[in-house]
C-alpha positions as CSV (number, residue, x, y, z in Angstrom):
1,N,108.1,105.9,106.7
2,A,104.9,103.8,106.7
3,R,107.0,100.6,107.1
4,I,105.0,99.0,104.2
5,Q,106.9,96.2,102.5
6,T,107.4,96.8,98.8
7,T,108.5,94.7,95.9
8,V,109.4,96.0,92.4
9,V,109.0,93.9,89.3
10,D,110.4,95.9,86.3
11,H,108.8,94.8,83.0
12,H,111.9,96.1,81.2
13,C,113.9,93.2,82.7
14,F,111.8,90.6,80.8
15,D,111.9,89.5,77.2
16,D,108.2,89.2,76.9
17,R,104.9,90.0,78.6
18,Q,104.2,86.4,79.5
19,S,107.5,86.1,81.5
20,F,106.8,89.4,83.3
21,D,103.2,88.4,84.2
22,H,104.4,85.0,85.5
23,R,107.0,86.7,87.8
24,L,104.5,89.3,88.9
25,G,102.0,86.6,89.8
26,Q,104.7,84.8,91.8
27,E,105.5,87.9,93.8
28,I,101.8,88.6,94.5
29,D,101.2,85.0,95.6
30,C,104.0,85.2,98.1
31,Y,102.0,87.7,100.2
32,R,98.8,85.5,100.0
33,P,96.7,88.7,99.8
34,D,93.0,88.8,100.6
35,L,92.7,91.7,98.1
36,V,94.8,93.0,95.2
37,V,94.4,96.7,94.5
38,L,95.5,98.1,91.2
39,A,96.3,101.8,90.9
40,G,97.9,103.4,87.9
41,F,98.9,100.0,86.6
42,M,98.6,100.7,82.9
43,R,99.1,97.2,81.7
44,I,96.7,94.3,80.8
45,L,97.3,91.4,83.2
46,D,97.6,87.8,82.2
47,A,94.2,86.1,82.1
48,E,95.4,83.2,84.3
49,L,96.5,85.6,87.1
50,V,93.2,87.6,86.8
51,E,91.2,84.5,87.1
52,R,93.2,83.2,90.0
53,Y,92.3,86.4,91.9
54,Y,88.8,86.8,90.6
55,G,86.6,88.5,93.2
56,R,89.7,89.6,95.0
57,M,91.2,92.1,92.6
58,L,90.0,95.7,92.3
59,N,90.9,98.4,89.7
60,I,89.8,102.0,89.3
61,H,89.1,103.5,85.9
62,P,88.7,107.2,85.0
63,S,85.3,107.0,83.4
64,L,81.7,106.0,84.1
65,L,82.0,102.4,82.8
66,P,80.9,100.9,80.4
67,N,81.5,104.3,78.8
68,Y,85.0,105.0,77.6
69,P,87.1,101.9,78.5
70,G,90.8,102.2,77.7
71,L,92.9,105.3,77.5
72,N,92.4,109.1,77.0
73,T,89.0,108.9,78.7
74,H,88.8,112.6,79.6
75,A,89.4,113.9,76.1
76,R,87.0,111.3,74.7
77,A,84.3,112.4,77.1
78,I,84.7,116.0,76.0
79,A,84.8,115.1,72.4
80,G,81.7,113.0,72.8
81,R,79.9,115.9,74.4
82,A,79.2,114.0,77.6
83,T,77.4,115.9,80.2
84,E,78.7,113.7,83.0
85,H,82.0,111.9,83.6
86,G,83.7,110.3,86.5
87,A,85.4,107.2,87.8
88,S,84.5,103.5,88.4
89,V,85.9,100.9,90.8
90,H,85.4,97.5,89.5
91,F,86.5,93.9,90.0
92,V,89.1,92.9,87.4
93,T,88.3,90.3,84.7
94,P,90.3,89.2,81.7
95,E,88.2,91.6,79.5
96,L,89.6,95.1,79.6
97,D,87.7,97.5,82.0
98,A,84.6,95.2,81.8
99,G,84.5,93.7,85.3
100,P,81.5,94.0,87.8
101,I,81.3,97.6,89.0
102,V,81.4,98.3,92.8
103,I,81.0,102.0,92.9
104,Q,81.1,105.2,90.7
105,G,81.9,108.8,91.4
106,R,80.4,111.4,89.1
107,V,81.3,115.0,88.1
108,P,79.6,117.3,85.5
109,V,81.4,118.1,82.3
110,L,81.6,121.9,82.1
111,P,81.6,123.8,78.8
112,S,85.0,125.3,79.7
113,D,86.6,121.9,80.5
114,T,89.8,120.7,79.1
115,P,91.0,117.2,79.5
116,E,93.3,118.4,82.3
117,S,90.7,120.3,84.3
118,L,88.2,117.5,84.0
119,A,90.9,115.0,85.1
120,Q,91.5,117.0,88.3
121,R,87.9,116.8,89.3
122,V,87.7,113.1,88.5
123,H,90.8,112.5,90.6
124,Q,89.0,113.9,93.6
125,E,86.2,111.4,93.1
126,E,88.8,108.6,92.7
127,Y,90.4,109.5,96.1
128,R,86.9,109.3,97.6
129,I,85.5,106.1,96.1
130,Y,88.5,103.8,96.1
131,P,89.0,103.8,99.9
132,R,85.3,103.2,100.3
133,A,85.2,100.2,98.0
134,I,88.3,98.7,99.8
135,T,86.6,99.3,103.1
136,W,83.5,97.5,102.0
137,F,85.6,94.5,100.9
138,A,87.5,94.5,104.2
139,Q,84.2,94.4,106.1
140,G,83.1,91.4,104.1
141,R,80.2,93.3,102.6
142,L,80.9,92.7,98.9
143,S,80.2,89.6,96.8
144,I,79.6,88.8,93.2
145,E,76.6,87.0,91.8
146,A,75.9,86.5,88.1
147,D,78.6,89.1,87.2
148,R,76.9,91.7,89.4
149,V,78.3,93.2,92.6
150,L,76.2,92.8,95.8
151,L,76.7,95.1,98.8
152,D,75.2,93.6,102.0
153,E,73.6,90.9,99.7
154,H,71.7,93.5,97.7
155,P,72.7,94.5,94.1
156,V,74.7,97.7,93.9
157,D,72.9,100.7,92.5
158,I,75.8,102.4,90.6
159,S,73.5,105.4,89.8
160,R,73.3,106.2,93.5
161,D,75.8,108.7,94.8
162,A,78.5,107.1,96.8
163,R,78.0,109.7,99.6
164,D,74.6,108.1,100.3
165,V,76.0,104.6,101.0
166,P,77.3,104.3,104.6
167,Y,80.8,103.1,105.4
168,S,79.8,101.3,108.5
169,I,78.1,97.9,108.8
170,S,74.8,97.5,110.6
171,L,74.4,95.2,113.6
172,R,72.2,92.8,111.7
173,R,75.1,92.4,109.2
174,L,77.6,91.2,111.8
175,T,79.7,88.3,110.6
176,R,79.4,84.9,112.2
177,A,82.7,85.4,113.9
178,Q,81.6,88.7,115.4
179,K,78.4,87.0,116.8
180,I,80.5,84.3,118.3
181,L,82.7,86.8,119.9
182,N,79.8,88.6,121.4
183,L,78.5,85.4,122.9
184,L,81.9,84.7,124.4
185,L,81.9,88.1,126.0
186,V,78.5,87.5,127.5
187,F,79.7,84.2,128.9
188,Y,82.8,85.7,130.3
189,R,80.9,88.4,132.0
190,R,78.5,85.9,133.6
191,L,81.4,83.8,134.8
192,K,82.9,86.8,136.5
193,I,79.6,87.5,138.2
194,E,79.3,83.9,139.4
195,L,82.8,84.1,140.9
196,K,81.9,87.3,142.6
197,C,78.8,85.8,144.1
198,I,80.8,82.9,145.5
199,T,83.4,85.4,147.0
200,L,80.6,87.4,148.7
201,A,79.0,84.2,150.0
202,K,82.3,83.0,151.6
203,N,83.1,86.4,153.2
204,P,81.3,86.7,156.6
205,N,82.4,90.3,157.0
206,V,80.6,91.6,154.0
207,T,77.8,93.9,154.9
208,A,74.2,93.0,154.2
209,A,74.0,95.8,151.7
210,R,76.6,94.1,149.6
211,Q,75.0,90.6,149.9
212,L,73.3,90.6,146.5
213,S,71.9,87.4,145.3
214,K,73.2,85.5,142.3
215,Q,69.9,86.0,140.6
216,Q,70.2,89.8,141.0
217,F,73.7,89.7,139.5
218,L,72.6,87.7,136.5
219,S,69.5,89.9,136.0
220,Q,71.7,93.0,136.0
221,S,74.1,91.3,133.6
222,L,71.3,90.6,131.1
223,V,70.3,94.3,131.3
224,D,73.8,95.5,130.7
225,T,74.5,93.2,127.7
């Protein structure tokens, strides 16, 4: 039991799509999510809900978008004699499967492939790229500019294999909050050093070997940090 809270909104309980979408939006809003992640949700969301979460809603689609939007992508790729197929993680927009692409995973289409065998290999790419895209979002590395995704403020190169893009964030990409936290830690350490200096100065029984000056302590602090 992962102790993850769940809510079910059954579309069969609603007379029309608009009523269902409205209720679904209310349930999502209750959680005040930073990110909405769609997986296997085979319905077109209401445009108002999508626009409300623009830039904060991700979807994964089983094709190399913009190729083969919609359904039956694996059979269509084989019928179209594609040599390459895969999956795309993209931000959701009101237009079906047309949002800015975050990352793609690619597999070759083999002469012996069936829709089922091709789907199995694409699924492995989905399991790999979706957690990576979510991680990037959680790290604050993703943004959208002119309907194009930026990773670390640089346009995403979707032709680049996802394995070549690191999960981790570099030191120069630290957020402002992280930089402030680092400064506070340095300040805290220096405060502890000053208090230790005062304690040593007031203790007449401390040996000369331990009577380090305040300047020495601060100098060592700067080296350590």
